[in-house]
N, C-alpha and C positions, 0 to 999 in steps of 0.2 A: 420581445420583453427579455432584459439581462437575466443571464443564469446567475443563481446566488451560490458563491462556496464561502466555506469557513475552514479557515485553516488555524491549527491550535499547536504553538509550538512552545518548549520547554524541556524539561528533564537535564539530562547530563548535558553540561555545557560543550563538552568536548566535539559534540556533532555539531556545533553552532548552528543551533533551533533559529536565532531571529535570523541571521544570513540565509539559510536557507528558506525558510518562510519568504521572506523576500525575492527570493528567486522563483518560488513558485508564486506569490501575489502577480510578479511582472509575467510569469507567461500565461497565468489565466488573464489579466487586464489586456494581453494582446487581443484577447479572443473575445473581449467585449463581456468580463465576467462583472459582476460585483462583489468584492472580495472583501472579508471581512478577518482581520487577525489578530488571536485573543492569545493571552500568555498565562490562562487559569483552565483549567481544566472543569471548572464549573461551570464555563460554556456547554459543558455538554449536560447541563439539569436540565434543561427546558425542554421535552419530548419534542413538542408541536413545532418550538422552531426548527430543529433540527430535522424534520418533516417535509418542513417548508423548502427547505435548500434543494439543488441539483448534487451539491457533492460538498464530502468531509475529507480534509488532508490534515489528518493527524501526522506531527513530527515533536514525539514526546518519547525520550528514550529513559529506559526504566522507572524508576518510582512505581508510584501505586494508585490505584482510582478507585472510586467508589462504585462496588458492583452494579446499583442504578445507573451509572452513566452510563457504563458499557449496555445493559439492559437498552435503553433508550436509542442510543448510535445503533446497536444492533435491529432495531424496529424501525427505526427509520430506513437501514440500507434495504430491511427486509421490503418496506413498501415502494422502493426504487431511486432513493438517495444512493448515488457512488460515495465510495470510499476508496481513495487512492494516497501511496507514499510510499518511502525508499528506505531503504537501510535500517539504523536502528530506531530510527525516528517511527516507523511503525510496525516491525516484526523483531523489537528489542523491547518494546513496550510492556510495561505492566507485566511482569514476571510472575505474579501469583494468579493472575487469573486467564484462566485455560479458555474462557469463552472468547475472550478477545484474539486468542493464537486461534481455535477455532473457525473467527468470524474474516479473522485476515490469510488462513493460509499457512501459515508456519511460524517459527519462530527459530532466534539466531541463537547457536550452542557454541561456536567458535571461530576465530581469524587467526588461524595458523602462521605463523610469521608477523603476527601483529601488521602494523602499518607498513605501506612502502614495499609489497609486495608486486613485483608485476605478473601480470597474468590476461590471458585473451579471454573476450567476453564472443561467445560463439550466438548468432541471430538462427534461430530455427523458422527460417522463413517458409516452410512446410508447415508449421503448425498456424500459424494466423496471419492475415494481411494485415495486423494492424503495427508490425513493425518494417512494412515496405519502406525501402527508402535510404535503409543503414546495412550497412554490411559490417561483418565481424571487424572488431575491433580492440586495441591494447590500451591495459590499467595499469596504473601503478600507485595500489591505496590497499585497503582490507578486503582480503577474499574470504566472503562470509560463506561458512560452514550452516547449514540450518537444516532442523527438521520439517519437513513438509508435507502439506496436505497432500494425499493421491490422486485428491479430487481436482488439482488446478490444472491449470493449461499451460504448460509452459512455453514460453517465447523466446528464451535465451539462457544458456549456460554458461560455465567455466568446467576448467577439467582439475580436479585434484588425484591425485596429491602435487602441492609445486613447493610448499616450503615443508620443512621437518617437522615430524609430531607424531605421536602413539598412532595416527591414523594411516601411516605410509605401506603398513603391510599388508593392508587391502587391497582390494583391487582399486584400478582407478574408476572415478565416478565421475559423471556428469551433473553438476551442483546445479539446481536453478537460480539462475539470477533475476529475470522478471518472468512474472506470470500472471494469469486472470484468474476470475473466479467468481461465481454467482452466490450470491448469499439473499437468499429469499428472490425478488424480481432485480433486487440492486446488483451493479459492478463493482466488483474488487480488483483493483490493479495495484503490484507492488513489484520495485525493484529495487536490490539490495544493494546496487551503486550508491554512494552520497556520504561518504566518510565525513565530510568534510565540506562547506561549501563551495571550494574548488573544484571536486570533483561533479556537481550536480554541475556547476555551470562548463564544464566540459562539453563541446557540441553534440556528442554523439547522448550523453545522458540528460543534457536538455530538449534532445529529442524526442529521448525515450520518454521523457517523463510529461511533456505535451501531451504526447500520444495517447499517454495512460489517461493523463488529468480527464482528456476531452473525452475519450472512450467512457469513461466511469461517469461522466455526468452526463450522457446520452440515455444513462438506462432509466430513468426517470421520463422521458418523454416517449420513451418506447412502450415502458410498461402503462401510461396514460393510453397510448394507441389500442396497445391491448383490452384494457377496461373498457372503453368506450365501444369496442367490437365484441365485448362479452365474451372475451377468450381468458380474460387476468385467471391467475391462481386464485383458488375460491378461498385461501388460510389468510392470504394476505391480509396485513391490518389486524389479525388475531395474536396476541401475544404467545412468542412460542417460550414451551415451557421446557424442551430438554436438556436446557443448560443447568438448570438449579442444582445439581448435586455438587456444582464447583461453588458455591454459594457460601 
């Protein structure tokens, strides 16, 4: 049976959401996914439809979202649906919604030097086998400074500072670029590269994204195996109320 993925693209046009969504669609179709691409956040309104998916791929920068839509996505991911995305399309979405930030694992706060900064992406091979087959590489783009959930598993980093700014008198830091996270039994994957479609289309970045998309989509199958064996988490399927203060 073909896996099902929903790509929702939109928001700030500078991140070329339609073009990036097209790349995502191609990567998934190469792996025999049935892919729906939407340009409206109303695609998140049908909670049961979301739970029937294997993967949700957001690419929506800034803007605002109905709190119920975030709850619907959260409950789908809690139940095993994967969530994967890149750059501002996932971790600079819906700045007023901290539930989204908690689920995705981080939020953009700055890109010192703006676009066109040359920097190195360092792959942390000891962290996870997910990015086996790729080595450190150079990119010229925005270098994302993020506030990051300490629970994430970091798969790649970049060293700050590179560009000038008020942060440079602090000690050097290795900022996460790629990470994974669990949300319920769902898998969450994020890659901060992807300012434009040309960056997403880089061989290294496309490799990372394909690996992440497929990894996230496997969570539902693995949860189903656990459920059949009786070892599933007992609270899965129940509404999580721990984020209510943000509404």
